[in-house]
C-alpha positions as CSV (number, residue, x, y, z in Angstrom):
1,M,107.5,76.2,7.0
2,D,108.7,74.7,10.0
3,Q,112.5,75.2,10.3
4,T,112.7,73.1,13.4
5,P,116.2,71.0,13.3
6,V,115.6,67.0,12.6
7,M,117.9,64.7,14.7
8,T,119.3,61.4,13.8
9,V,118.0,58.7,16.2
10,E,121.7,58.5,17.5
11,E,121.8,62.3,18.1
12,A,118.4,62.2,19.9
13,R,119.4,59.5,21.9
14,D,122.5,60.9,23.2
15,L,120.9,64.1,24.1
16,L,118.2,62.1,25.8
17,F,120.7,59.9,27.9
18,A,122.8,62.9,29.0
19,Q,119.9,64.0,31.0
20,V,119.1,60.8,32.7
21,K,120.8,59.7,35.9
22,R,120.7,56.7,38.0
23,L,118.3,56.9,40.7
24,P,119.5,56.7,44.6
25,A,119.4,53.2,46.3
26,E,116.9,51.9,48.3
27,K,116.7,49.1,51.0
28,V,114.0,46.2,49.9
29,A,113.0,43.0,51.2
30,L,115.1,40.3,49.2
31,L,112.2,39.0,47.0
32,D,111.5,42.6,46.1
33,A,115.1,43.0,44.7
34,L,114.3,40.2,41.8
35,G,115.4,42.0,38.4
36,R,117.1,44.8,40.2
37,V,120.6,46.1,40.4
38,L,122.5,45.8,43.6
39,A,124.0,49.1,44.8
40,A,126.6,48.1,46.9
41,D,128.8,44.9,47.4
42,A,127.3,42.0,49.3
43,E,129.2,39.9,51.7
44,S,128.6,36.4,53.3
45,D,128.2,36.2,57.0
46,I,129.2,32.4,57.0
47,D,131.1,29.9,55.2
48,V,129.0,28.2,52.4
49,A,128.7,25.5,52.8
50,P,129.0,25.8,56.5
51,F,130.4,22.1,56.9
52,D,131.5,19.1,54.9
53,N,128.0,17.5,53.6
54,S,127.1,14.8,51.7
55,A,126.0,15.4,47.9
56,M,124.0,12.3,47.6
57,D,122.3,9.5,49.7
58,G,124.6,6.8,50.5
59,F,127.4,6.1,53.0
60,A,130.2,7.9,54.4
61,V,133.5,5.9,54.6
62,R,137.1,5.8,54.8
63,A,138.5,5.6,51.1
64,A,141.5,3.6,52.5
65,D,139.1,0.8,53.7
66,L,137.9,0.1,50.2
67,L,141.0,0.0,48.2
68,G,140.6,-2.7,45.4
69,A,136.7,-2.8,46.0
70,S,134.6,-3.8,43.0
71,A,131.6,-5.7,41.8
72,E,133.3,-8.9,41.8
73,A,135.2,-8.5,44.8
74,A,133.1,-6.3,47.3
75,V,134.4,-4.9,50.9
76,P,132.0,-5.5,53.7
77,L,132.0,-2.7,56.4
78,S,130.0,-2.2,59.4
79,V,127.3,0.4,59.6
80,V,127.7,2.5,62.9
81,A,125.2,5.4,62.6
82,H,122.4,6.6,60.4
83,I,122.8,10.4,59.9
84,G,120.0,12.5,58.3
85,A,120.0,16.2,57.1
86,G,120.5,18.5,60.2
87,D,121.5,15.9,62.5
88,D,124.2,16.7,65.1
89,V,127.3,14.4,64.3
90,A,129.5,15.9,67.0
91,R,129.7,12.4,68.9
92,I,129.9,10.1,65.7
93,V,133.2,8.9,64.5
94,V,133.8,6.4,61.7
95,H,136.9,4.0,62.5
96,E,138.6,1.5,60.2
97,G,136.1,-0.9,58.7
98,E,133.1,1.4,59.4
99,A,130.7,3.4,57.8
100,A,127.7,5.7,58.3
101,R,124.6,5.5,56.3
102,I,124.3,9.2,55.4
103,M,121.7,11.2,53.3
104,T,121.9,14.2,51.0
105,G,122.9,17.3,52.7
106,A,123.7,15.5,56.0
107,A,127.1,16.5,57.8
108,V,129.9,14.3,57.3
109,P,131.0,12.4,60.5
110,E,134.9,12.7,61.9
111,G,137.0,10.0,60.4
112,A,135.0,9.8,57.0
113,D,136.7,11.2,54.0
114,S,134.3,9.9,51.1
115,V,130.7,9.3,50.4
116,V,129.8,6.0,48.3
117,M,126.1,6.2,46.7
118,V,123.8,3.6,48.0
119,E,123.5,2.3,44.3
120,R,127.1,1.1,44.5
121,T,126.3,-1.2,47.6
122,H,124.2,-4.2,48.9
123,V,123.1,-5.3,52.3
124,V,124.7,-8.6,53.9
125,E,123.2,-8.4,57.2
126,G,120.3,-6.2,58.5
127,D,118.3,-3.7,56.9
128,G,121.2,-1.4,55.7
129,G,121.0,1.2,59.1
130,T,122.9,1.2,62.0
131,G,124.1,-2.2,63.1
132,S,124.0,-3.8,59.6
133,R,126.8,-5.2,57.2
134,V,126.9,-3.5,54.0
135,A,129.4,-4.6,51.2
136,F,130.7,-1.9,48.9
137,E,131.2,-2.6,45.0
138,I,133.4,0.3,44.1
139,E,136.7,2.0,45.3
140,P,136.0,5.8,46.1
141,K,138.4,8.6,45.1
142,L,139.2,10.7,48.3
143,G,136.6,13.1,48.8
144,E,134.0,11.8,46.5
145,H,130.7,13.0,46.7
146,I,131.5,15.6,49.4
147,R,130.7,19.1,49.3
148,R,133.2,21.1,51.3
149,R,132.9,24.0,53.8
150,G,133.5,27.2,52.0
151,E,133.5,25.5,48.6
152,E,131.1,28.2,47.2
153,V,132.2,31.2,49.4
154,L,134.0,32.0,52.9
155,A,132.9,34.2,55.6
156,G,133.4,37.8,54.7
157,D,133.7,37.1,50.8
158,V,132.2,39.2,48.5
159,V,129.2,37.5,47.3
160,L,127.9,39.7,44.6
161,P,129.6,42.8,43.7
162,A,127.7,46.3,43.3
163,G,126.2,46.6,39.9
164,S,125.0,42.8,39.7
165,V,121.7,42.3,37.9
166,L,119.6,39.9,40.7
167,G,118.1,37.0,39.1
168,P,116.8,33.9,40.9
169,A,120.1,32.5,41.4
170,A,121.3,35.5,42.9
171,I,118.5,35.8,45.1
172,G,119.2,32.2,46.3
173,L,122.9,33.1,46.9
174,L,121.8,36.3,49.0
175,A,119.5,34.3,51.2
176,A,122.4,31.7,51.9
177,T,124.6,34.3,53.1
178,G,122.4,36.2,55.4
179,H,120.7,38.9,53.5
180,A,117.1,39.5,54.1
181,S,117.2,42.7,52.4
182,V,119.2,44.4,50.2
183,G,120.2,47.7,48.9
184,V,119.1,48.2,45.2
185,F,118.7,51.2,42.8
186,R,115.4,52.6,43.2
187,R,112.9,51.7,40.4
188,P,111.9,55.3,38.3
189,R,108.3,56.4,39.0
190,V,107.1,57.6,35.6
191,A,104.3,59.7,35.0
192,V,102.1,58.6,32.0
193,L,99.7,61.3,30.5
194,S,97.9,61.0,27.2
195,T,96.8,64.2,25.7
196,G,93.7,64.9,23.4
197,S,90.3,66.3,23.7
198,E,89.1,63.2,21.5
199,L,90.0,60.8,24.0
200,V,87.7,59.1,26.3
201,E,88.4,56.5,29.0
202,V,88.7,52.9,28.1
203,T,85.5,52.3,30.4
204,D,83.3,54.7,27.8
205,K,81.9,54.1,24.7
206,P,83.3,56.6,22.2
207,G,80.8,59.1,20.7
208,P,81.2,60.7,17.5
209,G,84.6,62.0,16.9
210,K,86.1,60.6,19.9
211,I,88.4,57.3,20.4
212,R,89.3,55.2,23.5
213,D,92.7,56.3,25.3
214,S,94.8,53.0,24.6
215,N,98.4,55.0,24.4
216,S,98.4,55.3,28.5
217,Y,97.9,51.6,28.9
218,S,100.3,50.5,26.2
219,I,102.8,52.9,27.8
220,S,102.1,51.9,31.1
221,A,102.4,48.2,30.2
222,Q,106.0,49.1,28.6
223,V,106.9,51.0,31.6
224,L,106.2,47.9,33.7
225,A,108.3,45.7,31.3
226,A,111.1,47.8,31.5
227,G,111.1,47.7,35.5
228,G,109.7,51.2,36.1
229,L,106.4,52.0,38.3
230,P,104.0,53.6,35.7
231,V,101.3,56.3,37.4
232,R,98.6,56.7,34.7
233,Y,97.1,60.5,35.0
234,D,93.8,61.5,33.9
235,I,93.6,62.2,30.0
236,V,94.6,65.8,29.4
237,P,92.3,67.7,26.9
238,D,93.6,70.2,24.3
239,D,93.8,73.1,26.6
240,M,96.9,75.3,27.5
241,D,95.9,75.7,31.3
242,A,95.0,72.1,31.5
243,T,98.1,71.0,30.1
244,R,100.2,73.3,32.3
245,S,98.5,71.5,35.3
246,A,98.9,68.3,34.4
247,F,102.7,68.8,33.7
248,T,103.4,70.6,36.7
249,L,101.7,67.9,39.0
250,A,103.7,65.1,37.0
251,A,106.8,67.0,37.4
252,D,106.4,67.1,41.2
253,E,105.4,63.5,41.4
254,S,107.5,61.5,39.2
255,D,111.2,61.0,38.1
256,F,110.5,60.7,34.3
257,I,107.6,62.0,32.3
258,V,106.2,60.4,29.0
259,V,103.5,62.0,27.3
260,S,101.7,60.8,24.1
261,G,100.0,63.1,21.6
262,G,100.1,66.7,21.2
263,V,103.5,67.1,20.0
264,S,103.3,68.0,16.5
265,V,102.6,71.6,15.3
266,G,98.8,71.4,15.0
267,D,96.5,74.5,16.2
268,F,95.6,72.3,19.2
269,D,99.1,70.7,20.2
270,Y,100.2,72.3,23.4
271,V,102.8,70.0,24.4
272,K,105.9,71.8,23.0
273,P,104.8,75.3,24.3
274,V,104.1,74.2,27.6
275,L,107.1,72.5,27.9
276,E,109.1,75.5,27.0
277,E,107.2,77.6,29.6
278,L,107.9,75.1,32.4
279,G,111.2,73.9,31.5
280,E,113.4,73.4,28.4
281,L,112.6,71.8,25.2
282,V,115.8,70.0,23.7
283,F,114.3,68.8,20.3
284,C,111.2,67.7,18.8
285,K,111.9,65.9,15.4
286,V,113.7,62.8,14.7
287,K,114.4,61.3,11.4
288,M,112.6,58.3,11.8
289,R,109.5,56.5,10.9
290,P,107.0,55.8,12.5
291,G,107.4,58.7,14.7
292,N,109.1,61.7,13.3
293,P,107.6,64.2,15.9
294,Q,109.4,63.2,19.0
295,T,109.7,65.7,21.8
296,M,112.3,65.6,24.5
297,G,113.2,68.0,27.3
298,S,112.9,68.4,31.2
299,I,110.9,70.2,33.6
300,R,112.5,71.2,36.8
301,G,115.3,68.5,36.3
302,V,112.5,65.5,35.7
303,P,113.2,64.1,32.0
304,F,110.2,64.7,29.5
305,F,109.8,62.7,26.7
306,G,106.6,63.2,24.3
307,L,105.8,60.4,21.9
308,P,103.3,61.0,18.8
309,G,99.7,60.0,19.4
310,N,99.5,57.3,16.6
311,P,99.6,54.0,19.0
312,T,102.5,52.2,16.8
313,S,104.5,55.5,16.8
314,T,104.0,55.8,20.7
315,Y,104.9,51.9,20.8
316,V,108.2,52.2,18.7
317,G,109.0,55.5,20.3
318,F,109.1,54.2,23.8
319,E,111.3,51.1,22.7
320,V,113.9,53.1,20.9
321,F,114.1,56.3,23.2
322,V,112.2,55.5,26.9
323,R,112.9,51.7,27.7
324,P,116.8,52.5,27.7
325,S,116.4,55.6,29.6
326,L,114.6,53.6,32.2
327,R,117.5,51.1,32.3
328,I,119.9,53.8,33.0
329,M,118.3,55.0,35.7
330,Q,117.9,51.6,37.5
331,G,121.7,51.4,37.3
332,L,121.5,48.6,34.5
333,S,124.6,48.6,31.9
334,T,123.2,47.0,29.1
335,I,120.4,49.3,27.7
336,D,119.8,48.1,24.4
337,R,117.8,45.2,23.1
338,P,119.5,42.3,21.3
339,V,119.7,42.8,17.6
340,T,119.6,39.7,15.0
341,L,121.1,39.9,11.4
342,A,118.6,38.2,9.0
343,R,117.8,38.2,5.4
344,L,114.2,39.8,4.3
345,A,111.9,37.1,3.1
346,H,110.3,39.7,0.9
347,D,110.8,42.8,-1.0
348,V,110.4,45.9,1.1
349,K,110.2,49.6,-0.4
350,K,111.1,52.5,1.3
351,K,109.8,56.2,0.3
352,Q,111.3,58.5,2.8
353,D,114.9,59.4,3.8
354,R,114.4,58.4,7.5
355,R,115.5,55.3,9.4
356,Y,112.4,52.9,9.5
357,Y,111.4,50.8,12.2
358,L,109.0,48.1,10.5
359,R,107.0,45.7,12.8
360,G,108.2,42.3,11.9
361,R,109.0,38.7,12.9
362,V,112.4,37.0,12.6
363,D,112.7,33.2,12.5
364,R,115.2,30.5,11.6
365,D,115.3,30.0,8.0
366,S,114.4,26.3,6.7
367,D,118.1,24.8,6.8
368,G,118.5,26.4,10.3
369,G,121.7,28.4,9.2
370,G,120.6,31.8,9.5
371,Y,117.4,34.0,9.9
372,L,114.6,35.1,7.9
373,A,112.5,38.2,8.5
374,S,109.1,39.4,7.1
375,L,106.8,42.1,7.9
376,T,103.6,41.0,10.1
377,G,100.7,43.3,8.6
378,S,100.0,46.5,7.8
379,Q,102.7,49.2,8.7
380,S,100.2,52.1,9.4
381,S,101.2,54.2,12.6
382,A,97.9,53.8,14.0
383,L,97.3,49.9,13.9
384,L,99.2,48.0,16.5
385,K,98.1,44.4,15.2
386,A,101.6,44.1,13.3
387,A,103.5,45.0,16.6
388,H,101.3,42.4,18.4
389,R,102.2,39.6,15.8
390,G,105.8,40.3,15.6
391,N,108.8,39.8,17.8
392,C,111.2,42.5,16.4
393,L,111.5,45.9,14.9
394,V,113.1,45.4,11.3
395,V,115.4,48.3,11.1
396,L,116.1,49.9,7.7
397,P,118.5,52.7,7.5
398,E,118.5,56.1,6.2
399,G,117.9,56.5,2.4
400,S,115.2,55.8,0.1
401,G,114.6,52.7,-2.4
402,V,113.6,49.1,-2.6
403,F,115.2,46.4,-0.2
404,P,115.0,43.1,-2.5
405,A,114.2,39.8,-0.8
406,G,117.6,38.2,0.4
407,S,118.8,42.1,1.8
408,Q,120.5,41.5,5.0
409,V,118.7,43.8,7.9
410,D,119.1,44.4,11.4
411,C,116.1,43.1,13.9
412,M,115.5,44.6,17.1
413,R,114.3,41.7,19.1
414,L,111.3,42.6,21.3
415,D,111.0,39.1,22.7
416,M,114.2,39.2,24.2
417,E,115.8,41.0,27.0
418,E,118.6,43.2,26.9
419,G,122.1,41.3,27.5
420,T,120.8,38.2,26.0
421,P,123.7,36.8,23.6
């Protein structure tokens, strides 16, 4: 009888995360930094905005000239300039009784202290441009519709601190402050290996006793979704020497190794003996379903995680263990998917004293006051349809029994990024 100790999910995760380290930083072009973690503070080389500018199309005026202006008592001013975005306003001055036609983003000329939107004016003489007379139907507030120099940041300010996750707005802010490239933590290069002499490539039609290798594709897609760089290796047959060679090469070329299949105790399961020979085996069983056989260790300091061969077991094990590890390696501080508390829409029977991760879907209930969770099909570990149809893993705690409809359960949201409130 196998006497290998069985880890709880928390114990297994703690042991794995203790082996996972944040990767070094690298310099990348700004757009390549999207979604990545800033490795050092980013400072601005200029004031943003670099000059006072108009927030809208209208007229740059002196607020004091329009005291008491209204639709019933419009105040006329002489237009002395027409200023577009990018124009040099060094020689333009707005004196008492004058205004300058101005476009959004254009520099506010000397003498002007407010902008009145064009919709609150009407032309008295001319076409509204230079040399015209324009009547103003509103008394502006001092500084109204002007974006001030340095309003966002000043030169030398830290625009984004180290540890910031770079979304589209952050990329724009870095561009505005002179960063054509930035230092970010490196994305992990992940070796993806499928083991089993029964496997054939996706381009081959399976013969007797053979099946297509789908795991290396689903795992590689999960690596990409987690921000990593997957490297698919050739199928590893059930052979000690072939397994040894494949693992040695993967350890030389990657930051993290993910293997599917061959992690149980069958006569042709070579993952554990080769891992023990080449490196360190930390654990090989976790108290969960699907995926009781989960193997963790390392080869020459490279973290190694062995997932079961059944497609859904592989899919779930990656979400619970590997995805958080890859996020740690990239310097991300939030590593777990959001959890939604929901009520079961139907009874669920639980036969084993393990934590269950059932493929399901969570949606708002009919009155919008809470959430309902339901399973999305067969929970066989060999089938992926239920995972494809769902948006969550319905988590049932250790212990057997029936969870009746209405029971509250945690739903691990696969349709939401980590850190989503």
